[in-house]
N, C-alpha and C positions, 0 to 999 in steps of 0.2 A: 557855097556848094551848089553844083548843078542840080536843078529840080529833078531831072530824070534819074540821076545817081541816087538821090535821096529816096525816091520811090523804090528803087531796086534794093535798098538796104532795110526796107520794112520787114518785120518778122512775118514769115509765112505761117498759115494755119497748118498744124500738123494733122495727119490722118489718124483718126482714132476709131477703133472697132472693138467694142466690149466683147462681142461674141468671139472674135479671133483671140483676144487676150484670154478669155475663159478656156478656149481650146488649147492654147499654149500651156496654160497651167494644169491641164489634164495630161500632159505628156511627161515622159521620164526626163530627168535632169540631163541637160546637155553635157555637164561636166562629169558626173559620176555614174550616169546611166541608171539611176535608181528612181523609183517613184517617190513623190512627196508623202509625208505622214502627217498625222495630227500635230505632232510636236516639231516637225521640220517640213512645213508646207512648201509648195511650189510658188515661186515668184516669177513674173515676167521680167527678164533682164533686157533692157533696150540697148542696142548698139551705141557705144560712146567713143568719142575721141578719134574717129576715122573720117577723113575726107570731108570734114565740115558738116556731116550729117547731124551730129549732135556734139557741139563743143561749147563749153562755157557754162557758167552758172545759169540755172533757170531754163535750160534747154533739155529736151528729151526727143529722141528719134521717133519717127512715126511708128505706129504699132506694127506695121509689116516687118520692122527690123527688130522684133522681140524674139527672144528664145527662152526656153524654160530652164530655170535653175532652182534647186532646192535652196531654201533660205540660208542654210549653213554654207553652201557652196557660193551663193550670191555674196554673202558677207566676206568670205575669204577672197573672192575674186576682186571685190572693191578694195580690199586691203593690199593686194598685190596683183594689179591688173595685168593681163596678157592680152593686149589689144588684137594681135593677129589671130588668135584662136576664135575670136568672135565671128570672123568671116566663115569659118567652117561651121560653127554652131548655127548661125542664122541661115546659111545655105541648106543645112540638113533640115532645119525647122520648116523653111519655105518649101523645100522639095516634098516633105511629108504632107504639108498642108495642101499642096497642089494635087498630090497623089490621092489624098482622101477627099478631094473636092471641097475642102474648106475655103480655099482661095482658087480662083480661076484665072487663067492667063489668056 
């Protein structure tokens, strides 16, 4: 195999931002629009299965592709995923983060 090709296949370091993930978990659920509770806390759901951003075992999309889901909604989503709705959820989350100054462009 060509050495240059092998270099391109190496796993890239994913962007992680604990402060952003904390902010994501303080938002209402992207699915049901309700806040988390003590018994049903918010989880950061990372975009999966789209465009190679995160596909395969042991991969997770970078933190900027996270959206808030209550744990019960998160579990239901993984049982019956709707990959297309993630575009809307992540777009709304990113727009709010930019609007509130959490992320800058």
